[in-house]
GUTORDREN-795992 format. One line per field, with one value per residue: residue number from 1; residue in one letter; x, z, y of N, C-alpha, C in turn. Coordinates in pm, 1 decimal. Each point is the difference from the previous one (the first is absolute). Example, Ala and Ser with C-alpha at 12.3 -4.5 7.8 and 13.67 -1.06 7.14 Angstrom:
2
drenmar (1/2)
semar (a/s)
n_px (1319.0/-35.0)
n_pz (780.0/-72.0)
n_py (-569.0/105.0)
ca_px (-89.0/82.0)
ca_pz (0.0/6.0)
ca_py (119.0/119.0)
c_px (90.0/-77.0)
c_pz (0.0/73.0)
c_py (120.0/109.0)
***
This chain:
216
drenmar (1/2/3/4/5/6/7/8/9/10/11/12/13/14/15/16/17/18/19/20/21/22/23/24/25/26/27/28/29/30/31/32/33/34/35/36/37/38/39/40/41/42/43/44/45/46/47/48/49/50/51/52/53/54/55/56/57/58/59/60/61/62/63/64/65/66/67/68/69/70/71/72/73/74/75/76/77/78/79/80/81/82/83/84/85/86/87/88/89/90/91/92/93/94/95/96/97/98/99/100/101/102/103/104/105/106/107/108/109/110/111/112/113/114/115/116/117/118/119/120/121/122/123/124/125/126/127/128/129/130/131/132/133/134/135/136/137/138/139/140/141/142/143/144/145/146/147/148/149/150/151/152/153/154/155/156/157/158/159/160/161/162/163/164/165/166/167/168/169/170/171/172/173/174/175/176/177/178/179/180/181/182/183/184/185/186/187/188/189/190/191/192/193/194/195/196/197/198/199/200/201/202/203/204/205/206/207/208/209/210/211/212/213/214/215/216)
semar (m/t/d/r/v/e/r/e/r/q/l/r/q/q/n/e/r/l/d/e/f/a/s/v/i/s/h/d/l/r/n/p/l/n/v/a/q/g/r/a/t/l/l/a/e/q/a/e/s/e/h/l/d/p/l/l/q/a/l/d/r/m/d/a/i/v/e/d/t/l/t/l/a/r/q/g/d/m/i/d/e/t/e/s/i/g/l/t/d/l/v/g/k/c/w/a/t/v/d/t/e/n/a/t/i/e/i/v/d/e/m/t/f/q/g/d/p/d/r/l/q/h/v/f/e/n/l/f/r/n/a/v/e/h/g/g/s/d/v/t/v/r/v/g/c/y/g/e/q/r/i/h/v/e/d/d/g/r/g/i/p/a/d/k/r/k/e/v/l/e/p/g/h/s/s/a/r/g/g/t/g/f/g/l/t/i/v/k/r/i/v/e/a/h/g/w/e/l/s/v/t/e/g/t/d/s/g/a/r/f/e/f/e/m/a/e)
n_px (10005.2/48.0/-126.7/-16.1/118.7/-33.7/-122.5/59.2/86.1/-97.9/-65.1/114.1/23.0/-126.7/9.4/116.9/-61.6/-100.7/90.6/67.1/-114.9/-32.9/127.1/-15.8/-118.9/56.0/111.4/10.8/-122.7/-9.8/132.5/19.6/-92.5/58.2/114.4/-54.0/-54.2/115.3/69.6/-86.7/3.9/132.0/2.1/-88.8/87.3/87.1/-76.3/-71.1/-53.2/-65.7/132.2/-5.8/-131.0/-5.3/102.5/-55.1/-113.3/73.5/68.1/-115.7/-47.8/110.0/-14.1/-129.5/36.5/98.6/-82.7/-98.4/87.4/48.7/-122.5/-37.0/116.9/-44.1/-110.7/90.6/83.1/15.7/-109.8/105.0/-23.7/-90.4/-105.8/-57.7/-100.9/-48.0/-100.6/-73.3/102.8/23.6/-128.7/-17.2/114.5/-36.1/-122.3/64.8/74.8/-122.5/12.7/-95.0/27.0/-117.1/92.6/-66.6/53.9/-30.8/32.7/-43.8/125.2/30.3/129.0/71.6/107.9/77.7/89.1/47.0/-14.4/132.8/15.4/-76.4/71.8/98.3/-39.6/-30.0/114.0/57.5/-61.1/30.2/123.4/8.2/-56.4/78.1/108.4/-49.5/-20.1/86.1/-5.6/-124.0/95.0/-66.2/96.0/-15.2/43.6/17.2/-51.6/30.2/-53.7/88.7/13.2/-103.5/56.8/-95.6/26.3/-113.4/-47.5/-70.2/119.9/62.1/93.4/43.4/-12.6/-75.5/-3.0/-6.8/-54.2/48.6/-49.1/-91.0/37.7/0.2/134.6/-17.9/-90.3/-59.6/-124.5/73.3/-47.5/123.8/-67.0/80.8/-107.6/64.4/-99.7/-80.8/102.6/21.1/-131.7/-0.6/109.9/-51.4/-120.4/56.9/72.7/-122.9/-1.4/-64.1/-131.2/9.7/-124.4/-44.7/-103.9/-129.5/-9.1/-39.1/51.7/48.1/68.3/123.9/39.8/89.7/32.5/42.3/47.0/6.1/127.5/-35.0)
n_pz (11969.1/80.7/36.8/0.9/58.3/78.4/11.7/16.1/81.5/56.2/2.5/38.0/83.2/37.6/2.8/64.0/70.7/18.3/23.6/75.7/57.1/8.2/41.8/72.4/40.9/18.1/45.3/104.7/21.9/4.4/2.1/61.4/80.1/-8.9/17.3/96.0/46.4/-21.0/46.0/99.3/5.6/-15.3/89.0/68.0/-38.1/35.7/99.2/-25.5/118.3/41.4/8.6/-107.7/-18.4/44.1/-85.9/-94.7/24.4/6.5/-106.7/-57.1/45.8/-40.4/-111.0/3.4/29.2/-90.8/-84.6/34.4/-10.6/-109.5/-43.7/36.1/-51.7/-86.8/46.6/66.3/-61.7/114.4/-15.0/-57.3/-130.4/24.9/-79.2/-28.4/15.7/-119.9/68.1/-55.3/13.9/120.7/32.4/-58.3/54.1/113.7/-9.4/-46.3/98.4/41.8/-43.7/-7.0/-125.7/39.3/91.9/106.8/-0.8/128.0/-10.1/114.0/34.6/35.6/11.1/85.4/-19.7/102.4/-97.7/-33.0/-98.6/-11.7/130.4/18.5/-107.2/60.8/105.4/-63.0/-66.6/110.0/66.9/-99.2/-12.2/130.1/-9.7/-105.9/60.0/112.7/-43.9/-97.3/-132.8/50.0/89.6/102.3/-6.4/129.5/-9.4/128.9/82.4/122.9/58.3/79.3/50.4/-80.2/-73.0/-89.3/-37.1/-68.6/-18.9/-109.1/16.2/3.4/25.3/124.4/13.4/106.9/-18.3/-113.1/73.8/94.6/-42.7/-58.3/118.0/11.4/-2.8/-130.8/67.2/-83.8/-20.0/-56.4/-110.4/18.2/113.2/38.5/53.7/-63.4/-84.6/75.5/-5.7/-125.9/-19.8/70.2/-65.8/-111.8/25.9/46.0/-113.8/-33.7/78.9/-107.5/15.7/-40.0/-43.0/-0.4/-68.6/26.0/-132.2/-46.1/-112.6/119.1/-65.9/-48.3/120.9/-42.5/128.3/-21.8/119.9/-30.2/19.9/122.3)
n_py (15094.7/-93.6/-25.4/131.0/17.0/-102.4/51.7/118.9/-61.8/-68.1/115.7/61.7/-101.5/9.0/131.8/-21.8/-95.1/84.1/94.8/-88.7/-34.2/128.5/12.3/-111.4/42.3/120.5/-55.8/-79.1/47.3/132.1/6.8/-116.9/51.0/119.0/-67.1/-72.7/113.4/62.4/-104.9/-9.3/132.7/-1.8/-97.4/73.7/93.4/-93.1/-42.0/-107.6/13.6/-106.0/-13.4/78.3/-5.7/-127.7/-12.0/74.3/-67.7/-110.7/42.3/35.0/-115.2/-61.2/72.1/-32.1/-124.9/5.9/62.9/-84.6/-100.8/56.2/26.5/-122.4/-41.3/89.8/-58.6/-71.0/85.4/60.5/72.1/57.6/9.7/93.0/-0.2/114.1/-86.6/24.4/-46.9/96.0/82.1/-48.5/-5.3/118.3/35.6/-57.7/48.7/104.8/-46.4/-30.2/-125.1/93.5/-35.9/-54.4/-4.8/42.5/120.5/6.2/126.6/-47.8/14.0/122.9/-21.5/70.3/-73.0/-34.8/-20.5/-119.2/87.8/-17.5/-9.6/106.6/32.5/-66.8/70.7/112.8/-9.2/-45.8/95.6/83.1/-50.5/3.5/120.3/25.7/-49.5/53.9/124.3/-28.5/-13.8/-17.0/-30.0/50.3/90.7/13.6/123.8/7.2/86.8/-32.5/102.6/51.2/-122.4/-25.5/-94.4/-18.4/-124.7/3.2/-122.9/-27.2/-56.7/-118.4/89.6/18.0/-131.9/14.9/-132.0/72.8/95.6/-74.3/-113.0/80.2/48.9/-132.5/-4.4/2.3/72.2/-83.4/45.1/96.9/-52.7/-42.2/19.0/97.2/55.6/99.5/17.8/-73.2/-86.5/36.9/-8.6/-111.5/-39.2/49.4/-49.1/-110.6/8.9/36.7/-108.3/-47.7/-20.9/-126.1/8.7/-125.6/43.5/7.1/13.9/117.3/-50.7/-32.3/93.1/7.4/30.3/88.6/9.6/124.8/-24.2/129.7/22.2/23.8)
ca_px (92.4/79.3/-87.5/-22.7/123.9/10.2/-98.7/50.6/110.3/-59.4/-67.1/104.4/49.4/-105.0/-3.2/119.9/-24.7/-98.2/71.1/79.3/-94.7/-48.0/109.8/4.5/-117.4/17.1/107.2/28.8/-116.7/-64.6/77.4/-23.6/-141.0/-19.3/58.4/-91.6/-118.6/36.5/23.2/-128.7/-75.1/59.4/-34.1/-140.9/-9.3/67.1/-52.3/-130.4/-0.8/-102.2/68.4/50.6/-88.5/20.2/133.8/-3.1/-83.6/76.0/104.2/-65.8/-38.6/123.0/35.2/-92.1/37.0/124.4/-31.1/-73.4/91.5/91.1/-77.6/-26.2/123.3/39.9/-106.9/-10.7/57.7/-92.1/-2.7/67.5/-44.2/-132.7/-46.6/-144.4/-53.6/-143.5/-50.5/-51.4/113.2/72.4/-84.8/-8.8/127.7/14.9/-101.5/40.7/113.8/-41.3/-92.9/-124.8/-100.9/-123.4/-28.1/-33.6/52.8/-78.2/67.7/-117.7/43.4/133.3/71.8/143.3/67.8/144.8/46.7/99.2/-84.1/51.6/-30.0/-145.0/-46.7/-2.4/-115.8/-125.1/7.2/-22.8/-139.7/-82.2/18.4/-66.7/-144.5/-33.8/28.4/-93.7/-137.4/-46.0/41.3/-94.4/-12.5/5.3/88.8/-27.2/105.2/-47.0/51.9/-99.7/74.5/106.5/127.0/-20.7/-29.0/-45.4/-9.8/-89.6/-56.8/-128.4/23.3/-49.9/45.7/95.9/-60.2/55.8/109.3/113.0/41.9/139.4/79.4/25.6/109.0/124.7/73.6/-25.3/-141.1/-73.4/-103.6/-17.3/85.6/111.6/42.6/125.0/-25.2/73.9/-59.1/-57.6/108.7/64.8/-90.7/12.3/131.8/10.8/-89.6/63.8/118.9/-48.7/-48.5/-145.1/-53.3/-79.9/-98.7/-78.3/-135.5/-100.0/-37.9/-139.7/-74.5/44.7/130.2/115.4/25.5/127.7/-2.3/127.0/-14.0/125.8/47.2/-49.2)
ca_pz (-97.4/-51.6/-85.2/-125.0/-77.9/-50.0/-107.5/-116.3/-55.6/-67.8/-119.7/-99.1/-51.4/-84.9/-124.3/-76.7/-60.9/-106.9/-111.7/-64.8/-68.6/-117.7/-96.4/-62.9/-87.9/-112.4/-92.3/-18.2/-54.6/-107.6/-124.0/-75.3/-35.8/-119.8/-111.4/-31.2/-64.4/-134.4/-84.8/-20.6/-95.8/-131.7/-39.3/-38.7/-132.5/-98.6/-2.1/61.2/94.0/104.6/127.0/7.2/78.9/144.0/38.2/10.5/115.1/121.6/14.2/38.7/140.7/77.4/-2.4/90.6/137.2/30.0/15.7/125.4/110.7/9.1/58.1/139.8/77.3/10.5/53.3/144.3/74.2/42.0/-84.7/63.8/-59.0/-59.9/-62.4/-7.6/-109.8/-24.0/-20.9/-136.2/-92.8/16.6/-47.1/-145.4/-57.3/18.9/-80.4/-140.7/-26.6/21.9/-98.6/75.6/-89.3/-0.5/137.0/20.1/121.9/56.3/109.6/65.8/88.0/-24.1/119.8/-15.3/112.9/-11.8/-26.4/-105.3/-116.1/-79.6/65.8/6.6/-132.1/5.5/79.0/-74.0/-118.7/41.1/39.8/-121.3/-67.4/82.4/-20.4/-132.6/-2.7/82.9/-13.4/-137.8/-89.0/6.2/139.7/34.4/113.2/60.5/88.4/72.7/135.6/107.1/103.3/-51.5/-10.2/-50.2/-142.1/-30.3/-137.9/2.6/-128.8/11.0/-39.0/86.7/136.1/63.4/120.8/124.6/51.6/-92.4/-15.0/42.5/-83.6/-132.8/10.4/20.4/-125.1/-75.4/-5.7/-116.2/-52.0/-141.1/-88.7/-51.1/94.3/69.5/143.0/74.5/-17.2/122.4/97.4/-32.4/52.0/146.5/40.3/-27.3/93.6/132.3/-5.9/22.2/136.9/-3.7/25.5/-109.4/37.1/-109.0/48.0/-105.8/-61.7/1.0/-85.4/35.4/-57.5/88.3/40.1/66.9/70.6/53.0/108.1/6.0/131.7/39.7)
ca_py (58.0/-111.3/-80.4/73.2/-9.7/-137.1/-14.9/73.1/-78.8/-114.5/49.8/29.2/-127.0/-56.1/77.1/-35.6/-131.7/19.7/62.9/-104.1/-87.2/73.2/3.1/-132.1/-7.4/92.2/-34.7/-142.2/-67.9/73.5/-6.6/-123.7/-9.0/81.8/-73.8/-109.5/56.8/43.4/-116.4/-66.7/81.2/-25.5/-136.2/0.2/62.1/-83.3/-136.5/-21.9/-111.6/12.1/24.9/137.4/86.5/-25.0/46.1/146.1/33.8/-30.7/101.5/124.8/-13.0/14.8/141.6/68.7/-35.9/71.3/141.5/19.5/-29.0/113.4/110.0/-32.4/12.3/139.9/82.8/-11.9/112.1/104.9/118.1/113.1/126.4/-5.0/123.7/10.9/-79.7/7.3/-135.6/-13.6/-4.0/-125.7/-109.3/9.9/-43.3/-144.1/-68.3/8.9/-88.4/-138.4/-55.8/-13.8/-56.6/79.2/42.4/141.4/61.4/109.7/69.8/57.1/108.8/54.1/41.9/19.9/-62.1/-9.7/-134.6/-19.3/-30.2/-110.7/-126.7/-15.5/-42.1/-146.7/-40.7/10.6/-85.3/-138.5/-15.3/2.6/-129.5/-99.8/13.7/-52.0/-143.6/-75.8/49.6/-9.1/108.4/112.3/39.7/142.2/27.9/130.0/50.9/117.2/16.2/8.9/70.1/86.0/-70.4/-135.6/-18.7/-135.4/-46.3/-114.5/-38.7/-70.1/-138.9/-106.8/22.6/-90.3/-57.9/53.7/-82.9/7.9/139.5/12.6/-89.8/56.4/95.8/-72.3/-24.3/-121.8/-38.5/49.2/-89.0/33.7/-77.1/78.0/102.5/-32.7/-11.6/101.2/132.4/55.3/11.3/126.7/103.6/1.3/50.3/143.6/68.4/-1.8/84.8/136.7/11.9/-13.3/-133.2/-53.9/-100.9/-56.1/-23.6/-15.8/125.1/41.4/-92.7/-135.3/-30.0/18.1/138.8/21.0/126.8/50.6/98.7/72.8/43.4/131.8)
c_px (82.0/-82.3/-22.0/122.5/14.2/-98.4/46.9/114.5/-53.6/-68.7/100.3/53.1/-102.2/-5.1/120.9/-18.1/-99.5/64.4/84.3/-89.4/-50.9/107.1/11.8/-113.9/23.4/97.3/9.5/-117.8/-57.0/75.9/-19.8/-146.0/-28.8/57.4/-94.4/-125.8/29.9/19.1/-131.6/-85.6/52.3/-36.1/-144.8/-20.2/54.1/-59.6/-137.5/7.6/-106.7/62.2/40.5/-87.6/12.3/136.2/1.7/-83.0/73.7/108.9/-58.9/-41.7/122.3/42.0/-88.1/34.9/127.5/-28.3/-71.0/89.2/97.6/-69.3/-22.0/123.4/37.9/-104.3/-8.0/52.4/-107.4/12.0/62.3/-51.9/-135.1/-30.5/-151.2/-51.3/-150.5/-51.5/-46.3/112.8/72.3/-80.5/-9.9/125.5/14.7/-98.0/42.2/111.9/-35.0/-95.4/-130.5/-116.1/-124.6/-38.6/-22.3/59.8/-90.7/78.2/-107.4/34.6/136.3/61.8/146.2/67.7/149.4/41.4/108.8/-76.1/48.7/-36.1/-150.0/-58.8/-5.0/-123.6/-126.5/1.8/-27.5/-144.9/-92.1/13.4/-73.7/-150.9/-42.7/19.4/-107.5/-145.5/-54.1/33.0/-92.0/-22.5/2.1/83.8/-30.2/112.9/-53.6/62.9/-116.1/73.0/108.8/129.4/-14.6/-35.6/-49.4/-1.0/-87.3/-52.5/-131.5/11.6/-51.9/47.1/98.9/-64.1/72.2/120.0/123.2/63.5/140.2/90.5/37.1/115.2/136.3/68.8/-38.0/-144.9/-65.0/-101.7/-26.9/97.5/110.4/47.2/126.3/-20.7/72.6/-68.4/-51.7/103.1/76.9/-83.9/18.5/132.7/10.3/-88.1/64.8/125.8/-35.8/-42.0/-150.9/-39.8/-88.6/-98.0/-78.8/-137.3/-94.4/-42.5/-149.2/-88.4/49.2/131.6/110.3/19.9/129.7/0.2/138.0/-30.7/134.9/36.5/-51.7/112.5)
c_pz (-65.3/-94.6/-134.7/-90.5/-60.6/-114.6/-126.7/-66.1/-77.6/-129.7/-109.9/-62.0/-94.0/-134.4/-88.3/-68.6/-114.9/-122.1/-76.0/-81.0/-127.6/-107.7/-73.9/-99.6/-126.1/-104.0/-27.4/-58.0/-122.0/-132.2/-76.2/-40.2/-126.1/-124.4/-44.6/-70.1/-143.9/-95.1/-29.9/-99.7/-141.6/-51.3/-47.8/-138.8/-109.5/-13.6/65.6/89.5/105.2/135.3/17.7/85.3/149.8/49.8/20.3/119.3/131.2/24.2/40.5/146.7/90.3/7.6/95.3/146.1/42.6/26.6/132.5/120.9/21.1/63.0/148.2/86.3/24.5/67.4/152.2/79.7/38.5/-93.5/74.0/-51.3/-67.2/-67.5/-5.9/-125.3/-9.9/-36.3/-144.4/-101.4/7.2/-55.6/-152.8/-68.6/7.7/-87.2/-147.1/-34.1/12.7/-110.5/71.9/-84.4/-1.5/139.1/7.1/131.4/41.9/116.5/71.1/94.8/-46.7/133.1/-36.0/124.5/-28.2/-24.7/-105.6/-126.4/-82.3/62.0/12.1/-136.1/-7.3/74.1/-85.2/-126.4/36.1/41.7/-121.4/-76.7/75.4/-21.2/-133.0/-6.4/72.3/-17.8/-140.6/-79.7/5.0/142.9/14.4/125.9/50.9/95.8/68.7/136.9/97.6/122.9/-64.5/-29.4/-54.8/-148.2/-19.1/-150.2/3.7/-139.3/23.3/-48.8/103.7/144.3/49.8/126.6/126.1/49.4/-90.0/-3.4/51.3/-91.5/-133.7/0.9/15.5/-133.6/-63.9/-8.2/-122.0/-42.7/-146.6/-84.5/-55.7/95.1/73.3/149.5/84.5/-0.7/128.1/112.1/-21.5/52.7/150.9/44.0/-20.2/94.2/138.0/2.8/17.7/145.5/8.3/36.2/-116.3/55.0/-123.0/53.9/-118.1/-52.1/6.0/-78.3/15.2/-65.4/103.3/29.2/78.9/59.1/51.3/106.8/19.6/143.0/29.7/-6.8)
c_py (-110.0/-85.7/68.8/-8.2/-138.7/-23.6/70.4/-75.6/-119.5/41.9/31.9/-128.6/-64.7/71.1/-30.4/-135.6/11.4/64.5/-101.8/-93.7/66.2/5.0/-132.1/-14.5/82.2/-53.3/-150.2/-77.7/70.7/-14.5/-131.4/-17.2/80.4/-69.1/-112.5/51.0/41.0/-116.7/-72.6/76.7/-19.7/-138.6/-8.2/59.9/-90.7/-139.9/-5.0/-123.4/25.0/33.4/147.3/91.2/-27.3/47.6/151.1/44.7/-24.0/103.8/134.3/-4.4/13.4/146.0/78.6/-28.2/72.7/146.7/26.7/-26.5/115.3/120.1/-22.8/20.5/145.2/89.0/-1.4/118.2/100.6/120.4/117.2/134.2/-18.9/132.5/-1.6/-70.4/21.5/-138.1/-20.5/-11.3/-133.9/-116.4/0.8/-48.7/-151.2/-78.1/-5.0/-97.6/-148.1/-43.7/-32.0/-52.2/90.3/48.6/151.1/49.0/114.5/59.9/81.2/114.5/49.9/38.2/18.0/-54.9/-6.4/-144.8/-0.4/-41.3/-118.3/-134.4/-23.1/-37.1/-152.8/-49.3/-0.3/-86.7/-146.4/-23.5/-0.5/-131.6/-110.4/2.7/-59.7/-151.3/-80.2/43.9/-6.3/124.2/120.8/47.9/152.3/17.2/140.1/36.4/124.8/7.5/0.9/51.5/83.5/-75.1/-141.2/2.5/-142.6/-24.1/-124.6/-30.7/-73.1/-143.9/-97.3/11.7/-103.7/-55.7/48.3/-80.2/1.0/138.5/27.7/-80.8/62.8/100.3/-67.0/-28.0/-132.9/-40.8/61.8/-103.3/28.2/-79.9/90.9/108.4/-42.2/-18.1/101.9/137.4/61.8/7.5/129.8/116.3/14.5/61.0/151.7/80.1/7.4/85.3/147.2/22.7/-8.0/-142.6/-42.0/-102.6/-41.6/-34.6/-16.6/135.8/26.3/-96.5/-143.2/-40.4/15.5/148.7/5.0/140.0/34.7/102.5/66.1/36.1/139.6/102.0)
***
């Protein structure tokens, strides 16, 4: 009993630190970054320079890193309230919000499960972006279920080597040009906040496959 109380106290302190960190990210960094982006855009309209495009790209990358860091800081809390979610509806919504170029989505199974739809939207959006970034603009992504408590998302891209499958879930890891390296870490944190388990393996067509095993 004492150990449980101590763990809960430590968790509260950790969450408070994360909230403070998210607040710093939101205000102290985001505001000056937005000013810099706005001024750089105006400068690009008024003058020509070979330095402007790299400047704008660097600012956009900083904005992406700030956004992913903020999301990551806010996704560690356990899920308290859930609702019934249809897999097809959630996947369709997420696919529509991602720049998938010529990629194809296949929903091979339908199921209904309990979860937080807003936070799970981050999961599927990040997995879809990851598939396109690493599998190519014409990649095929398949989403389905196996058993009663498992969901999988896989693609037919180049896959993830066995010795890299744990590493890709760590903060800052990215092999994609321009990637922030936080996308799959966000996926892992949200899945674990639901009390589920995440595993990375090889897909049916040798691509990457992500499996969520839900709590019984």
